N, C-alpha and C positions, 0 to 999 in steps of 0.2 A: 518448249516447256513454257507454261503461263508465268506471267509475273506474280500470280497468287502463290504458285508453287515455290518460286523463288524466295518470296517474302516468307513463307511458312518454313523453308529450309533454313533461311537465316535467323528467323526467331528461334527454332530449335537449337540451334548452334549457340544463340546468344544465352538461352536458358541454360543449356549444358554447361556452358563457360561459367555462368554464374554459380551453378551448383558445385563445379570443381573448385572455383575460387574460394566458396564458403567452407568446403571441405578442407582445402589448404590452409585458409585462415585458422580453423579450429585445430589442425596439427600444429600450426606455428605456436598458437596460443598455449598449447600444452606441451611444449617441448621439454619443460622441466617438471612435469606432472609424474610423480611415482607410479608405475604400473599402467601409465596410459599407452593404449595402443592405437598407433595411427590408422586412420580411416582411408579407405579407397573407394572411389565412385567409379563403377563399372559402366562404361559406355559402349553402345553398339549402333550400327547404322539402322536407321528406319527405312522400310520399304513398304510401298503402298502401290498395289497393281503392278508389281514387278519393276517399278521405278524407285530410285531414291528418293526419300522423302526427309532427309536430314538425319539427325542423331538424337538418340535418347539416353538418359541414364537409367540403367536396368536395375541397379541396386547399389546400396552403400554398404560396404562391409568393413570389417576390421582386417588388418593385415596379420592375422594370427598364423601361428605355425604349431600345430597340436603336438608335434613330437618335441619341439623346444619347450613347449609349456610343459608337458608331461615331465620332461627332464628337470626343468626348473622347479615345479612343485615337488617332485620327489627329493631333489637335492636340499630344498629348503626345510622339507620335513624333517630329513635327516640331520641337518644342522640344528634345528630346533631341538631335536632329541638328545643330541650329543652334547648340546651347549648346556641344558639344564642338568644332564647328568654330571657334567664337569663342575659346574657352578655348586651344586650341593655337595659332591664329593669332596670338593676342595675345602668346604667348611669342615668336613669330618677330618680331613688329613691335617688340617691347621690345629685341631684340637690336640693331636698327639706331638706337636711341636716340629721345630725345623730338624729335619733328619740329619743334618750335618752338624747340628749343635749338640754339645754334650750335656744340655740341659733338658733334652726332649724325654718324653715319658719313658722310652724303652732304655735310654741311658741311665735311668734312675734305679732299673732292675739292678743292675751290676753294683751301682754305687751303694745300694742297700745292703747287699751281701758283704761288700768290702766294710761297711759300718760295723756289722756284727764280728767280722774277723778282727777288726780292731778292738771292738769291745771285749774280746776274749783275753787280751793282753792285761786289762785293767778291770775285772770283773766286779771290784768293789767301788768303783767310780759312779756315784750317783748320777753326776752331770753326764757321763757318757751313756749310762743307761737311759736316762732321759732324753737324750738326743737321739739315739738310735729308736726308741719308741716313737719319737715324733716323725722320724722319718719313715718308719714303716707305717703310721697312721696316714701320712701325707701321701703316701704311694697308694694306698687303698682310696682315699678321699680323690686323688686325681683320677683313677680308674672309674670312680662312680661319677665324677664329673663328665669325663669323656663319654661314658655309657649315656648319661642323661643328654648330652649334646647330640649323639647320634640318633637317638629317639625324637629329640626336638627337630633335627633335619628331616625325619621320617614324616613328622606331624606337619612341618612345612610343606613337603612334597604332597602330602595328603590335602591339605588346605588349598593348595594350588591346583590340584585336580578338580576341586570342587569349583573353583573360579574359572578353570578352563571349561568344564562342562557348561557353566552359566555363560560363557562368552560364545561358545559353539552354538547353542540352540538359537540365538537371535539370528546368528549368520546363516543358519539352515533356513529359517523363516524368511529372510530378505532374499536369499538366492531363489526361493520358491516364489516369492511374489514378483520378482523380475522375470521369472520364467514365464509367468502370465503376461507381463507386459510386452516382452519379445514376441511371444507367439501371437498375440493380438495384433501387434504392429506389422508383424511379417505377413500376415494373411492379407493386408490391403497394401503392402508394399511400402510401408512407412520407413523412414530412417530410424533404425532400433539401436544404432551403434553406441548412443549414449547409455542406454540400459545395458547393453552388453559389456562396455567398459566397466560400469559399476558392479556388474555381476563377476567379472573376471577379478577385480579389485576384491571382492568378498571371498572368492575361491582362494586367492592368493593368501588372504588372512587365514583362512580355515586350514590350509595346507600347512600353517606352522603348528597347528594343533594335533593334526592327524593326517596321514597319506590317504588320498582319495584317488579313485579312478573317474575320469571325466568322460561323458559320452554325449555327442551333439544330437540334438533330437531334430527330427525331420521337420517339425513345425515351429522350429526356433527354441532356443534355451538349451539347458543341459540336464542330464541325469547324472547325479552323483551316487557313487556306490563305495564301499568299503572294499578292501582286497578279497573278502570271501563272498563278495556280492550281495551283501545287505545294502538295501536302498537307503540312502540318506535324503536325497531330492529326486522326485520323479513326479508322479501325480499326486502333488502333496509333499511334505517334508516330515523326516523323522524327528523324534523328540529323544534326547539323553537325559538320564537321571542318574543320580549319584548323591549320596550323603555321607560327607566325611565323617571319620571316627571321632573327632574332638580330641580328647587326650589320647595319646599314643604311647604304648610301652611294648616291650619285644614280644608279648603275648597277644596284641590286639589283632583281631580277626576283622578285616576289612570287607565292607559289602561290594557286590560287583556293581560295575559301570554297565547299565543297561540301556539298550536302544530299541525304541518302539518304532518300527517302520510305518509309513503311511497307511499299509494296510492293516495295521494293529498288532501284527507279530513281534514279540519281544525276544531279543536275543542279548548275550553278553557282548559289549562291545569289543572287548580286548581280543576277541577270536579273530576280528578283521582289522586290526590296528597294529602295524608293525613298525610305525615310525611317527614322528612329530612330538610336540611337547607331552601329550598325554602317555604316550609309551615311555619316554624318558623319565617322566615322573614316577610311573609305575615301576620301572625297572630300578629306579633310585630307592623307591619305598620298600620294594619286596625283594630286592636281590643285593644291591650294592651295600646299603646300610646294614640290613640283617647280617651280611657275611662279616662286615667289620666288628658288629656287636658280639657275634657268636665267637669270634676269634679272640677278642678282648675277654669275654667271659671265660673261656676256656684258659687263656693265659692267667687271668686273675685267679681262677679257681686252683690251678696247679701251683702258683705262687703261694697262695694261703695254705694249701694242703702240705706242701713241703716245708714251710715254715712251722706248721703244726706237728709234722712228722718229727721235726728235730727238737721242738720244744716239748713234745711228749716224752721223749728220750731223756729228757732233763729234768731237773728239779730246782726250785728256788730254796734259798737258805735264809730263814728256816722254812721247813717244807710247808705248804698250804695245808690249813686244817680241813679244807673241803675241796674236793675235786668233782665238778659237776659237768657230765658229758653233754654232747650235742644231741639233737633228736634224731635218732637214728632211721625213725620211720618204721620201725619193726617191734615186734614183740621181743622180750628178752630171750625166749626159746629160739627164735629165728636168728636173732643177733649172735648167740653163742655158737649156733651151729656152724662147722666149716672151719673153726680155728685149728692150727697146729702149732707145735713148739711150746717154748717155756716162758713164762712171765713170772715176776715176783712183785707182790703188793706188800709194802711195808708200813708200820705205823712207827714214827720216830718222835723222839722229844725235841724240845727247843734247841738242844745242843746237837741234834743230828745223830743221836744213838738209837739204834733200832730197839723197838719195845716188843714188837711182834712182827711176824711176817708170814706170807702164805705163798708158797710155791705152787703154781698152777702149771700143770702139764696138759695140754689140749690134744685130743685124738679124735678129730672130727666131731661127732655128736657126743662125746663123752670126754671126760677129764678126771684128773685127780688134783686134790688140794691137800698139799703137805702128805701125800700117800693115801688120802681118803678119797674113795670112788664119789664121784658126782656126775650128775648130768644137767642140761640146761633148766630142768624143773627145780632141781635141788641145789642149784649153784649158790644162791644168795645165803640159804640156811647154812651150808657146809663152811662157805667163806667166812660168815660171820663166827661161826663157832671156832674156826682156826685162828681168827684174829683174836680172840680171847678178851674181848671187850674193849680192845685197845683202839679199834676203829670199826666202823660198820658200813655195810653195802646197802643201797636199795635201788629199786627201779620204778619209775613213773613217767608216764607220757612219752615213752620212748627213750627216756634219758637214764643213764646209769650215774649214780652218785656214790662218792666214797667220803666218808666223814670221820676224821680222828675224834677220839674220845679222851677228855681228861687233859686238854691242851696238847695233845699229840697231833703231828701233822701226818700227811700221808704222801708217801713217794712210791713211784713204780719204776721198775727197770726190766728189761727183757733180758733173757740168757744170751751170753756173747756168742755161743757156738750153735745154739738151736733157738733162736728168737721167735716169739709167737708171730702168727702170721694169717691174715685172712684178706684174700684179695690184694696182697702186697703190702698190707698194713698191719703194724703191731696192735696188741690188745689196748693200750691206752690211746692210740693214734685212731684206731678204729672207733672208739667210743667216743673220742673226743674229750678224754678226761682233763687233760692239761693243755689245751689249745692256747696258742698265743693269740690266733685270730679267730673271733667268734663271728656267726653268720646267721642270717634268718632264714637261710634255705639251705638244703644239702648241698655241701661242697662237690661231693663226687657221686657218680651213679653207679658203681660197681657195688651192688647191693650185697652180694654174697648169696642172694636167694637162689634156689634150685626150683625145678619144676614141682618137686614134691613139698616145697614149703608153703606155709600158709601166707596168702596175700594180705588178709586183714580187711578187705573191703566187704561191705553188706551186699547181699544179693539185691539186684535191683537198682543199685547205684549206678550212674551212667556217665560217660564222657562224650563229646561230639567231635568227630574228626571232619575235617575238610579236604576233600581230594580236589586239587587243581589240575589243570592241563598245562601244556607247555607255554601257552600264552599268558598264564596267569589268571585266567577266568576260572571261577567254579564250576566244577563237574558235578560234585555231589557232596552233601553234608550227611555223614553216617553216625547215628547214635547208637552207641555199643553199651549194653547193659551188662553188669557182672551177673555171672550165672549163679543159679542155686545149685548146691552139691556141698562138696567137702571143703571147699574153699581154697584149692591148691593154685599156685602159679601156672601150673599146666593147664587147669580148666580156664583160667583167665586168659591164656594165650589162645586155646581154641575158640573163645568167643571173640576175641579180637580178630582172629584170622578166618572167622566163618565167612564163606563166600557170598552169602545171602544177608545176614544180620551184621557182618563184620566188614572189614576192609579186604577180605580175601580176593575180590576180584581185581585189586590193583596193586597189592603187594602183600607183604607178610611180616608180622613181627617175630623176633627170634630173642631169646635169653642166652648169653654166652656164659663161659665158664666162670667169670667173675660175678655174674648176676646182673649184667648191663642189659638192659632192653632196648632193642633198636628195630626200626622199621626200614626195609628195603623195598623199594618199588620195583615192579617187574620192568618198568621202563623208566629209568630214572631221569631221562631226558625229557620226557613229556609228562611225567606225573610227579607232584609233590603232595605232601601231607602236612598238615598243621592242626592244632587243636583249637576249637572255637569256644567250647565251654567244658569245664571239668566238675562235675558234681560228686565225685568220689571223696571219701575221707576215711583214711586208714585208722584202724584201731591197734595200739593206743596212741599212735603219734599225733593224730589229726592232720597229717599231711595228705595231700591228694596225689593221685597217681602221677600227674604231670610233674610234680615236685619231686617225688621220690625218684622217678626214672628219667627225669629231664626230658620229657616229650614235648614236641613243638618248639617254640621259641622259648621255653623255660630256662635252657642252658645260658641264654644271653643275658638273663636277668641277674646272674650271679656277680657280674662285675661290680654292681652297686650295692652288694648285700653284705660287704666285710668291713670289720673294724678291729682294732686291737682290743683285747679284752678289757672291759671297764676298769676292773681292780687293778690290772697291770699298768693303766693309763694313770691311774690316781696314785699308786705306789709302785715306782720303778723297782723297788727291792724285790717284788713278786716275779720279776723277769727271771725265767729259769735258765741259770747259765751253768750249774753245776750237774754232776752226774752221781747217782747213787752207787756207791762202792758195796758191791754184794759180799764181797770177800772180807770186809773190815771184821776185826776181832770183836768179840763181845765186850760191850761197854765202852768201846772207842766210836768216835763220830763216823757215820758212813757218808755225811755230807760236809763240805767244806765251803766257805765263803770265798776263799782264794781260788777256787776251781774254776777255770775258764774254758774247760773243754766243751761244755755245752754252747758257749759262743763260737767255738771253732765249727761245731756241727752246723749251727745255724749260718755261719758264713759259707760253708761248702754246700748248702742246699741247692745253690745256682749250678753247681757243677755235677750234681747227681743226675743220672739218666732217669727220665720221666717218660711214662706212657701217655701221650696226648692223644685225646679222641678227635675224630673227624669233626671239623667245624668250620662254617663258612666256606665251603668249597676246598678247604685243605684236608687232605687225607689223614693228618695226624702222624703217629708214629712215635718211636722212642728217640728223645733227644733231650739235651739239657734245657733247663729254663732260659739260661742265656741265649742259647742257640736259638730257641723257639721265639724269643723276644726279637732277636736280630732279624729272624726270618720274617716276622710279622711286620717289623719296621720296614723291611725291603719291599713286602707285598704292598703295604699302605702307600709307601711312596711311589713304586712302580704302578699301581692302579692309578693313582692320582696324575702321574705322568702321562700314563696310557690315555686317560680320560681328555686330558689337555690336548694330547695329540689328536685324538678322534675328533675333538671339537674343532681344533683349528683346520684339520683337514676337511672336514665336512663344511665349514664355513667357506673355505677357500672353493671347493667344489661348487657350492651354491653361488658364491659370487661369480664364478666363471660361467655356470649355466645361466644366471640371471644377465650376465654381461651378453652372452650370445643370443639370448632371447631378445634383449633390448635392441641389439644390433639388427636383428631381423624384423622386430615389431615395433620399435621405438620410433620416434621422429627424428629424421635426419634434415637438420636445417638447410644444407646445401641442396639436397633434392628438393625440399619443399620451395626454396626460392627459384629454382629452375622451373618446377611445376607452376608457380605463380606467374612467372614471366610468360611461359607458354601459353596458359589460359588467358592471361590479359590479352596476348597477341590475338588468341582465338576470339576473345570477345570483340576486340577492336575489329577483326576481319569481318565478324557476323554484322557488327554494327554498320560497317562501310557498305557491305552487301545490302543492308535494309536501305540504307541512304541511296544506294544505287537504284534500288527498286522504286524508291519514292521519286527519284529524279526521272525515271523512266515513266513513271505514272504521271507525273507533272507534264511531261512532253507530249504524252498520248493525249492527255486531256486538252492540253493547248491545241493540237492538231484537230481535235474534234470541234472545238469552239470555232 
């Protein structure tokens, strides 16, 4: 072997040791850098002409473990998803108050009923009446406040989605740029580990927003895809787009988060994202919060309805001169059809003595008033005639009104053995003639309509439904127009369920015996329905189809729609605590100020079995208001605790995955110090070999001289 060969071998060793020391120094310098993956310089023996020619650094790479990386990204995405869900759901849970405290929202329900029971013992106490009215209004104010905060949490989630999309787009752009840097450097065998480390850091950040699949490219860099294979970064990068809704309420229809692939193809992003902050925010906005709002709406609606049921069975003393009903959302003919049983409308003077009365006996579509035959079209005329001018009845804009004449008041009572009934509500209750709690929206959706009833909407009026898939992304918006024809509910159902022009491909609407309209998807696990816009207006009520039947998120809006009737708030004496005595002798009072039976009826409202509708994932069923409130409290607390547990578990798994990944990919100071010593010795050895070669050259030159 020539001295030149020895010198070349020693020089290659010197250069390789220098390269290894440089790599080691870089690793040591970044020992505390988050996300840094240590570098490794691969070296191999150089061979020329079959003889050893020293050593070469073939490449510098990162000590990555793709399996640990994938596990870390997946665990991090799930931790981010569960973390944001818990964070926002905890805000909602806090609005209801501490479940262990007797001052939480649900505890106030039982306290309210107890207040009415106590009031029954002193019905003439103005202070007791005022206190009870205040507690009732406070109850509904608190429900409205909680409902508002739930929507505020949804609005926050929606705004954070917008921010997340605005963060993800630059990440995808930077990852794509680094792909080009890595690929061009790899072609000429440059050290591209700096760019690779930067790219991994960006992918780590991206994985907090959405779960991604990472594939290594043969020419360097990575290809990123969603779970369904949609390209995020490849030959170029995708662009995400989303516009937040701004102000959010229970009926808000959100736009889709769209992804435009590098090829230009657009897809709904949510179809391919199952984890990360984006998924967590969507689940919170579209599932968790709406479920809580729907349950609150159902509880509040039934609370108002049961208080109104009891109040309509009572009367104030003196009786009110005017009773104005709620907007039924129906014509008088439709509203009267379907009643059974007997009710009595009386006109009483200031002393409570009956001046005139009308006994109404209902029988489906017909009735008698004091024995005189009537039907829905002649009801008002016959009733007014039988009241003999002591009181009058009128109907306008969906509301029935009774007015006393000549200083008379109006009181209504059902027959004790055969009370009037339509869908489980008496005559006065169904029309809301003496409601304690007023509302700006229908309280209940048992309309009493049948397939033969007139729906009251004009032909051509339409509403748009949104059909969404299991991921939450929109599948289709369907606009259904009211058909021309005779205007029956049956024709309306046929239009809604049409497989081409309606929602018939995805599910069907049906009307139950109480007149409640409901949609059932063929595959409830993967299909949901909501209302985007509603351009229908019912005549004569002026209400939309969504308001009348509670379609889409309308039911959740009820929690913020109730207040104690304004005249009762202003005058506690108008609180109805007495009951009309239909058997009172002629000329004797049928109402007494000392009668507190109505207060007992209001106090017992919480013990009455109520048919709750399905809401927020709860199947509903028959139970008392107190029981439903207790179950709801347990559900809210349980969901908050479960969200916390999921978040803590996911965070612990993410930390463990990160620890294992760091152990395999991170810098170990002991190892690097050993490497530094080894490469220093190798450098010194190569330097000594060069020195030895120099000495030999000097000897040879000296001999030649």
